[in-house]
Every structure is written in C-alpha cells, then in structure tokens.
C-alpha positions as CSV (number, residue, x, y, z in Angstrom):
1,M,-6.3,-26.7,-15.9
2,G,-6.9,-24.9,-12.6
3,T,-9.7,-25.4,-10.2
4,K,-12.8,-23.2,-10.7
5,I,-12.6,-20.4,-8.2
6,D,-16.1,-19.0,-8.1
7,T,-19.5,-20.0,-9.5
8,Q,-20.7,-16.4,-10.0
9,S,-20.5,-15.3,-13.6
10,I,-18.8,-12.0,-14.2
11,R,-18.4,-9.9,-17.4
12,V,-14.8,-9.1,-18.2
13,L,-13.3,-6.8,-20.9
14,I,-9.9,-8.0,-22.1
15,I,-7.8,-5.3,-23.8
16,E,-4.7,-7.0,-25.1
17,D,-3.0,-6.7,-28.5
18,N,-1.3,-10.1,-28.3
19,P,-4.0,-12.4,-29.7
20,D,-2.4,-15.6,-28.3
21,L,-2.3,-14.2,-24.8
22,A,-5.9,-12.8,-25.1
23,E,-7.1,-16.1,-26.3
24,N,-5.4,-18.0,-23.4
25,I,-6.9,-15.6,-20.8
26,A,-10.4,-15.9,-22.4
27,D,-10.2,-19.7,-22.6
28,F,-9.3,-19.9,-18.9
29,L,-12.0,-17.5,-17.8
30,E,-14.7,-19.1,-20.0
31,T,-14.1,-22.4,-18.2
32,Q,-15.3,-20.6,-15.1
33,G,-18.5,-19.5,-16.8
34,H,-17.6,-15.9,-17.3
35,V,-18.6,-13.6,-20.2
36,L,-15.7,-12.0,-22.2
37,D,-15.4,-9.1,-24.6
38,F,-12.2,-8.2,-26.5
39,A,-10.4,-5.2,-27.9
40,M,-7.0,-5.3,-29.6
41,D,-6.2,-1.6,-29.1
42,G,-6.8,1.2,-26.5
43,I,-9.2,3.2,-28.5
44,G,-11.6,0.3,-29.2
45,G,-11.3,-0.8,-25.6
46,F,-12.0,2.6,-24.3
47,H,-15.2,2.8,-26.4
48,L,-16.4,-0.5,-25.0
49,A,-15.5,0.4,-21.5
50,L,-17.6,3.6,-21.7
51,T,-20.6,2.1,-23.5
52,E,-20.9,-1.3,-21.8
53,N,-21.0,-2.4,-18.2
54,Y,-18.2,-4.7,-17.1
55,D,-17.4,-6.2,-13.7
56,A,-13.7,-5.9,-14.4
57,I,-11.2,-4.9,-17.1
58,I,-7.9,-6.7,-17.9
59,L,-5.7,-4.1,-19.5
60,D,-2.3,-4.3,-21.2
61,I,-0.1,-1.2,-20.8
62,M,1.6,-1.3,-24.2
63,L,-1.3,-0.9,-26.7
64,P,-1.7,0.7,-30.1
65,G,-4.0,3.7,-30.4
66,M,-4.0,4.5,-26.7
67,D,-1.7,3.1,-24.1
68,G,-2.9,1.5,-20.9
69,L,-1.9,4.4,-18.6
70,T,-3.7,7.0,-20.7
71,F,-6.7,4.6,-20.9
72,C,-6.9,4.4,-17.1
73,K,-6.6,8.1,-16.6
74,K,-9.3,8.9,-19.2
75,L,-11.6,6.2,-17.9
76,R,-11.5,7.6,-14.4
77,E,-11.3,11.4,-15.1
78,E,-13.3,11.8,-18.3
79,G,-15.5,8.7,-18.3
80,G,-16.3,8.7,-14.6
81,K,-16.1,4.9,-14.6
82,H,-14.9,3.0,-11.5
83,T,-14.8,-0.4,-13.1
84,P,-12.0,-2.4,-11.4
85,V,-8.9,-2.5,-13.7
86,L,-6.2,-5.2,-13.5
87,M,-3.1,-3.9,-15.4
88,L,-0.8,-6.3,-17.3
89,T,2.8,-5.3,-18.0
90,A,6.3,-6.6,-18.5
91,R,7.7,-3.7,-16.4
92,D,8.2,-4.7,-12.8
93,T,10.0,-1.8,-11.0
94,L,8.4,-0.1,-8.0
95,S,8.2,3.2,-10.0
96,D,6.4,1.4,-12.8
97,K,3.8,0.0,-10.3
98,I,3.3,3.4,-8.7
99,E,2.8,4.9,-12.2
100,G,0.1,2.3,-12.9
101,F,-1.7,2.9,-9.6
102,D,-1.5,6.7,-10.1
103,A,-3.2,6.3,-13.5
104,G,-6.2,4.6,-11.8
105,A,-5.3,0.8,-11.9
106,D,-6.6,-1.3,-9.0
107,D,-4.1,-4.1,-9.3
108,Y,-1.0,-4.9,-11.2
109,L,0.2,-8.2,-12.6
110,V,3.7,-8.6,-14.2
111,K,4.1,-10.8,-17.3
112,P,4.6,-13.7,-17.4
113,F,1.9,-14.8,-15.0
114,E,-0.1,-17.8,-14.0
115,L,-3.7,-17.8,-15.3
116,E,-5.0,-19.0,-12.0
117,E,-3.4,-16.0,-10.2
118,L,-5.0,-13.7,-12.8
119,A,-8.4,-15.2,-12.3
120,A,-8.1,-15.1,-8.5
121,R,-7.1,-11.4,-8.6
122,I,-10.1,-10.6,-10.9
123,H,-12.4,-12.3,-8.5
124,A,-10.9,-10.4,-5.6
125,L,-11.3,-7.1,-7.4
126,V,-15.0,-7.8,-8.2
127,R,-15.7,-8.9,-4.6
128,R,-14.2,-5.8,-3.2
129,S,-16.1,-3.5,-5.6
130,D,-19.4,-5.1,-4.6
131,H,-19.0,-4.3,-0.9
132,S,-18.9,-0.5,-0.9
133,I,-21.5,1.0,1.4
134,P,-22.4,4.7,0.8
135,Q,-21.1,6.6,3.8
136,R,-19.4,9.8,4.6
137,F,-16.4,10.3,6.9
138,R,-14.5,13.4,8.0
139,V,-11.2,13.8,9.7
140,A,-9.8,17.4,10.1
141,D,-10.4,19.1,6.7
142,L,-10.5,15.7,4.8
143,E,-13.9,14.3,3.8
144,I,-14.8,11.2,1.9
145,D,-18.2,10.4,0.4
146,L,-18.3,6.8,-0.7
147,G,-21.8,7.2,-2.2
148,K,-20.5,9.7,-4.7
149,M,-16.9,8.2,-4.8
150,R,-15.6,11.7,-3.9
151,V,-12.7,12.8,-1.7
152,Q,-12.2,16.4,-0.7
153,R,-9.6,18.2,1.4
154,A,-10.0,21.8,2.3
155,G,-12.6,22.1,-0.4
156,H,-10.3,20.6,-3.1
157,T,-11.4,17.5,-4.9
158,I,-8.9,14.7,-4.8
159,E,-8.8,11.9,-7.4
160,L,-7.9,8.4,-6.0
161,N,-7.9,5.0,-7.6
162,R,-10.1,2.3,-6.1
163,T,-7.4,0.7,-3.9
164,C,-6.3,4.0,-2.4
165,L,-9.9,4.9,-1.8
166,K,-10.3,1.7,0.1
167,I,-7.2,2.3,2.2
168,L,-8.3,5.8,3.0
169,T,-11.7,4.6,4.1
170,I,-10.1,2.0,6.4
171,L,-7.9,4.6,8.0
172,M,-10.7,7.2,8.4
173,Q,-13.0,4.6,9.9
174,A,-10.3,3.6,12.5
175,S,-9.1,7.2,13.2
176,P,-7.3,8.1,15.4
177,N,-6.4,4.4,16.0
178,V,-3.5,2.6,14.3
179,V,-4.4,0.0,11.6
180,S,-1.8,-2.7,11.2
181,R,-0.3,-3.6,7.8
182,K,-1.8,-7.1,8.0
183,E,-5.3,-5.7,8.6
184,I,-5.0,-3.4,5.6
185,E,-3.5,-6.1,3.3
186,H,-6.3,-8.6,4.4
187,A,-9.0,-6.0,3.6
188,L,-7.5,-5.3,0.2
189,W,-6.4,-8.7,-1.0
190,S,-7.7,-11.3,1.6
191,D,-5.0,-13.9,1.8
192,M,-3.4,-13.2,-1.6
193,P,-1.4,-9.9,-1.3
194,P,0.3,-9.3,-4.7
195,D,3.8,-8.7,-3.4
196,S,5.7,-7.1,-0.5
197,D,5.8,-3.7,-2.1
198,A,2.2,-3.4,-3.1
199,L,0.8,-1.8,0.1
200,R,3.8,0.5,0.3
201,S,3.2,1.7,-3.2
202,H,-0.5,2.4,-2.5
203,I,0.4,4.3,0.7
204,Y,3.0,6.4,-1.2
205,T,0.4,7.2,-3.8
206,L,-2.2,8.1,-1.2
207,R,0.2,10.3,0.7
208,R,1.1,12.2,-2.5
209,A,-2.6,12.9,-3.1
210,I,-3.8,13.5,0.5
211,D,-0.8,15.1,2.3
212,K,1.8,16.5,-0.1
213,P,-0.2,19.5,-1.4
214,F,-1.1,20.6,2.1
215,K,0.9,21.9,5.1
216,R,-0.5,19.5,7.7
217,H,0.0,15.8,7.2
218,L,-2.8,13.4,8.2
219,I,-1.3,10.0,7.4
220,H,1.3,8.8,9.8
221,T,3.5,5.6,9.8
222,V,3.7,3.7,13.1
223,H,7.0,1.9,12.5
224,G,6.8,-1.9,12.8
225,I,3.0,-1.8,13.2
226,G,1.1,0.0,10.5
227,Y,-0.6,3.4,9.7
228,K,-3.0,5.9,11.2
229,L,-4.9,9.0,10.0
230,V,-5.1,11.7,12.6
231,D,-6.2,15.3,12.9
232,P,-3.0,17.4,13.4
233,S,-4.7,19.2,16.3
234,D,-4.8,15.9,18.2
235,L,-1.8,16.2,20.6
236,S,-1.6,12.4,20.9
237,I,0.0,12.1,17.4
C-alpha cells in the first residue's frame, strides 16, 4: 500500500464501468481519507457531475450510455462545469491524447496504471484548480478573463480545457518574453510531468484554438527553449 500523499480530504467522482477497477481506485483513495461517489455509465455520471460538487472526476473513455469524450464536451459546453477531469483509457497514441484534451480533459492516464500515480495526479489537479486568481490579460486581439473562465479573440469566444487555459495564462503573463518548457511543465505538473508528449499535445491543441482560425499567429516556438505569445505588430518576433 502506498504512502498517503496529502491529508486534505477531497471529493472524487469515479465513472468507470469495470467494477473491480472502480473498487480498487476507491479503496486506495479512501485510505487517504477522501470521499468517493460512483457511476457505472456516462449518463448517470453526467447527472451526478451536474448536480453535485466534486473536487475531481476520474472518467473512463469507454462507457455505456455516454462515452467519456462526449461526457467531457457536454460537461464543459452545456453544463458549464470546470471540475478537473482525469481521463482513463487503454488508447495511448498521441492523437488519442489530443482528442481527450480537446474534449475537455485536464489529464490523461493510460491503463494499466499504478494507483499511487493516479492519486498523485488527482492531487495535482485539485491543487492547480484551487490557485486560479481572477484576472484579465490582453495581448493583441486576444483576451482572457480568469474570473469568468472566458477566452476571446477578435470578439469570438474560444473554448479551452483547464490545462490549455493555464498554459495560455502563463504565456500571456510573460508576454512578450519566452517561457521555457521546463517552467511550463513545472507550473502544470510540478515534478511529475505525465510524459514527454504531454506539453506538446497541449500546445498543439492551444494553437488550433487560438491561432488556426485567424490570419495572424500569436503563439511562437523558440526552438530548444520554449514558447512565447507575442503581438504580431511587435517587430521583435
């Protein structure tokens, strides 16, 4: 049995149709003093996620009734909920991860996994979600309002998952300076980055939302160092 990671009790919703796996996760998290709710299908889980308040959601992708990707999209777009979501799946390709992040997941864990890693990631998601400070930032025609969890560019609202929102905030706060990959990874995952492709996946997703629909690109890669977000009118790009 692993070492207890944190003494703060959190409330977690587990949506998993494999009863043995759900029970193993619950047993492990309960030893850390956390409160667990369960759903065996996407529809039941969606109802709980909308009507109850959770610190985090553990979500399987392959679910009866409503799959995990649809669940995430509806939770963000229709439910307006920003509860951190850790997605569980047996699919481990980069495109699978990008699809999960695009749907609104905050983190991604491939089966099989160690329960200690799952617990550590849940704690990291909860800690990060507690540190948002309502502020507004603007670079060129891009504006972010953290208080309202709203991003707009040229008057168009842009939907971002929690991790992309965090990356965008970091880049906007630092603009026009470069932020190293290590700095971003540390801000997102402390000393436990999920894998070498995770940040690249999030940056790809962020660029598709922020830059692809517009003529002028704001996010720039500084090869070998990191990324920066710069007003195109700045001749120093």
